[in-house]
Structure formats: C-alpha cells, structure tokens
C-alpha positions in Angstrom: 40.9 17.3 -33.8 41.8 16.3 -37.3 38.6 15.9 -39.3 38.3 13.0 -41.6 35.8 10.5 -42.8 36.9 8.0 -40.0 36.0 10.3 -37.1 33.0 9.0 -35.1 30.0 11.1 -35.1 29.1 11.0 -31.5 32.7 11.7 -30.5 32.9 14.7 -32.8 29.7 16.2 -30.9 31.4 15.4 -27.6 34.4 17.4 -28.6 32.3 20.3 -30.0 28.6 20.6 -29.8 28.5 23.1 -32.7 29.0 19.9 -35.0 25.6 18.8 -33.9 23.9 21.5 -36.1 26.1 20.5 -39.0 25.0 16.8 -38.7 21.3 17.8 -38.3 21.4 20.1 -41.4 22.8 17.0 -43.3 20.0 14.7 -41.9 22.4 12.7 -39.7 21.3 11.4 -36.3 24.2 12.4 -34.0 22.6 11.4 -30.6 20.9 8.1 -31.0 22.9 6.9 -34.0 26.2 8.5 -33.3 28.4 5.5 -32.9 29.3 5.3 -36.6 32.0 7.1 -38.6 31.4 10.1 -40.8 31.8 8.0 -43.8 29.3 5.5 -42.7 26.8 8.4 -41.7 27.2 9.9 -45.1 26.3 6.7 -46.8 23.5 5.8 -44.4 21.7 9.2 -44.6 22.6 10.0 -48.1 24.8 13.1 -47.3 27.4 14.5 -49.7 30.9 13.5 -47.8 32.9 16.4 -49.1 30.3 19.0 -48.2 29.8 17.4 -44.8 33.5 17.5 -44.0 33.9 21.1 -45.2 31.0 22.1 -42.9 32.6 20.3 -40.0 35.8 21.9 -40.5 34.3 25.3 -40.7 32.5 25.0 -37.3 35.4 23.4 -35.5 37.7 26.1 -36.2 36.8 27.6 -33.0 36.4 25.7 -29.6 33.0 25.3 -28.0 33.7 26.1 -24.4 30.5 24.6 -23.1 31.6 21.1 -24.5 35.0 21.6 -23.0 33.4 22.1 -19.5 31.0 19.4 -19.8 33.7 16.8 -20.8 35.4 17.7 -17.5 32.5 16.9 -15.4 32.7 13.8 -13.2 29.9 11.4 -13.9 28.0 12.3 -10.7 28.3 16.0 -11.6 27.1 15.3 -15.1 24.1 13.4 -13.7 23.2 16.3 -11.6 23.5 18.7 -14.7 21.3 16.3 -16.6 18.6 16.2 -14.0 18.7 20.0 -13.4 18.7 21.1 -17.0 17.1 18.3 -19.0 15.0 16.2 -16.8 13.4 19.3 -15.4 12.8 20.7 -18.9 11.2 17.5 -20.0 8.8 17.5 -16.9 7.9 21.1 -17.5 7.0 20.8 -21.1 5.2 17.5 -21.0 2.8 19.5 -18.9 2.8 22.8 -20.8 2.8 21.5 -24.5 -0.3 19.2 -24.6 -2.9 22.0 -24.1 -1.5 23.8 -27.3 -1.5 20.6 -29.3 -5.0 19.7 -28.2 -6.3 23.1 -29.2 -4.5 22.9 -32.5 -6.1 19.5 -33.2 -9.5 20.8 -32.3 -9.3 24.2 -34.2 -7.2 23.2 -37.2 -7.6 19.5 -37.4 -10.1 19.7 -40.3 -7.6 21.4 -42.5 -4.5 19.9 -41.0 -5.5 16.2 -39.9 -1.7 15.7 -39.2 -2.2 17.8 -36.1 -4.4 15.0 -34.5 -1.4 12.5 -35.1 1.0 15.1 -33.7 -1.1 15.4 -30.5 -1.2 11.7 -30.2 2.6 11.1 -30.7 3.5 13.7 -28.2 1.2 12.3 -25.6 2.9 8.9 -26.2 6.3 10.6 -25.7 5.0 12.4 -22.5 4.1 9.0 -21.0 7.2 7.1 -22.2 9.6 9.9 -21.0 8.0 10.2 -17.7 8.7 6.4 -17.0 12.2 6.7 -18.6 13.2 9.6 -16.3 12.0 7.7 -13.1 14.0 4.6 -14.2 17.1 6.7 -14.7 16.7 8.6 -11.4 15.6 5.6 -9.2 17.9 2.8 -10.6 20.7 3.8 -13.2 21.9 7.2 -11.8 22.2 6.3 -8.1 24.3 3.2 -9.1 26.6 5.3 -11.2 27.0 7.7 -8.3 27.8 4.7 -6.0 30.6 3.8 -8.5 32.0 7.4 -8.3 32.0 7.3 -4.5 33.8 3.9 -4.5 36.3 5.2 -6.9 37.0 8.2 -4.8 37.5 6.0 -1.7 39.6 3.5 -3.6 37.1 0.8 -3.0 35.5 -2.0 -5.1 31.7 -2.4 -5.5 29.3 -5.4 -5.9 27.2 -5.5 -9.1 23.8 -3.8 -9.0 20.6 -5.6 -8.6 20.3 -5.5 -12.5 23.6 -7.1 -13.0 26.0 -5.3 -15.2 25.5 -1.4 -15.6 25.2 -2.3 -19.4 21.7 -3.9 -18.9 19.9 -0.7 -17.8 22.1 1.4 -20.2 20.9 -1.0 -23.0 17.2 -0.3 -22.0 17.9 3.5 -21.9 19.5 3.3 -25.4 16.4 1.6 -26.6 14.1 4.2 -25.1 16.3 7.0 -26.6 16.1 5.4 -30.2 12.3 5.1 -29.7 11.9 8.9 -28.9 14.5 9.8 -31.6 12.2 8.0 -34.1 9.1 9.5 -32.7 10.3 13.1 -33.0 11.6 12.4 -36.6 8.0 11.6 -37.3 6.8 14.7 -35.6 9.2 16.8 -37.5 8.0 15.2 -40.7 4.4 15.8 -40.1 5.0 19.4 -39.3 7.3 20.0 -42.3 10.2 20.7 -39.9 7.9 22.7 -37.4 7.1 25.2 -40.2 4.0 27.4 -39.7 1.5 26.9 -42.5 -0.1 30.0 -44.3 -3.3 29.6 -42.2 -1.5 29.2 -38.9 -2.4 31.4 -36.0 -0.3 32.5 -33.0 -1.3 29.4 -31.0 -0.2 27.3 -34.0 3.1 29.3 -34.1 3.8 28.8 -30.3 2.9 25.2 -30.3 5.3 24.4 -33.1 7.9 26.5 -31.5 7.6 24.6 -28.3 7.8 21.3 -30.1 10.9 22.3 -31.9 12.6 23.4 -28.6 11.5 20.1 -27.0 13.3 18.2 -29.8 16.4 20.3 -29.7 16.7 19.9 -25.9 16.0 16.1 -26.2 18.8 15.7 -28.7 21.3 17.3 -26.4 19.9 15.4 -23.5 20.4 12.1 -25.2 23.7 13.1 -26.5 25.0 13.7 -22.9 23.9 10.3 -21.8 24.6 8.2 -24.9 27.9 9.7 -25.9 29.4 10.9 -22.6 27.7 9.6 -19.4 27.0 6.0 -20.4 30.5 5.2 -21.8 31.9 6.6 -18.6 29.7 4.4 -16.6 30.7 1.3 -18.5 34.4 2.0 -18.0 34.0 2.7 -14.3 32.2 -0.7 -13.8 35.2 -2.4 -15.5 37.5 -0.9 -13.0 35.5 -1.2 -9.8 32.8 -3.8 -9.8 33.6 -7.2 -8.7 
C-alpha cells in the first residue's frame, strides 16, 4: 500500500494492524473514528502529519501476517473468531476486574479519589458491554450468517425483522463510540494506566488488567467496524430483497 495523507485510517489498520500502535501513539482513534483520511485525522487529533506518515511507512515496511489472515476470513468465520477471542475475553474480564477496582477504591481512594470514578466507569462498561454482546450474538450475527449461507447457495434473502442490516449496525456503532469514549476517560484518569509512586501490587495488576482490556476492546471494535460490518452491508446489497 502506498502511504499518503489521503489513505483512510481504518483501512490502513485493516491492511496492517501494526499501524494501530502508530495511530494510538499519535492520539488518533483508529477503531471508532477510523473512517477518515490521515490528513483529517492529523488535523482532528492535532498530530504532526509528516511524523505520522513517517511512522506509518516504518511499520508497514513488513507485512502483518495476522491481518492478512483475518482479511481472508469469510464473514461467518470472522464472527466465530470475534466471539471466541473477544466476546469471551470481555465476559471473563468483566467478572475478574471489578474486585481489583473495588479494592483499589477502598484502600487508595482517599489519596486517589479518581479510583472511585474508575470503578464506577468500568462497572458501567461491564453492564453496557454485556447487553451489547447479547444483541450481537442473538440478532445481528445470526442474520449475517444467514446471508453468508444464502450467498453460498446462490439464493436471495428477505430483510431481517429489524429492516436493513444497517439499522442494528448503526446501534453497534453507537455502542462502540460510547465505550471508546469511556475508556479514553479511564486512560486519562489513570494517567495512561501508569502506577503512581504509592501504588501496591494490587494497584499494578488492576491497572495492567484495565490496559489489556482497552487494548483488546480496540482490536475487537476494529474487526467489527472496519471489516465485518462493511462486509455485511455489501452482502445485503447483493442478496436481500
């Protein structure tokens, strides 16, 4: 891929996920706000265009084989990957992380009142994401799989109960945007998940788990926003009557 300021951020991450770290380092949202050009992203997030382009060129000098494999997955196979890798990760961690955050708020809340807000925000994320995953798995994902089967059989398909597939996708996009904003706030409150001088081992583990959760969430959202959802919209145009 020739890199220039007109490349779309999300498409660059689809082509090579190594670029995600570059965008993150420059403060650019590549998963929720990835449907803009590099030039637009640099202006929006106050990044230096020449430095951004140079960093992108450096990381794309070599292919990212995982990105190459993910791009080749059919939509139904990508759904299975998302559920197995990312939905399971979310479900496990919305159970395992809260005890750490609750303890941190209790023990360190006097000196670090932001931890009370951190705990509150994550509990909000846990509730919202639980509902979000259920909606995807019960409504959107099954319909996408139906479209894949219809395509394989050379058949057409009636619209889903929700009308166009773009309707639930729009809802999922809104949810993704909300979580992206929530975790930007969490990162700011914790100074980028940095351990303060008076932090204990529980503090260290709690922040590390939060950071890992955000990192996985970014990849999770990227796979849906930038790969799966566009594929589903194109499939519907071809198959649904």
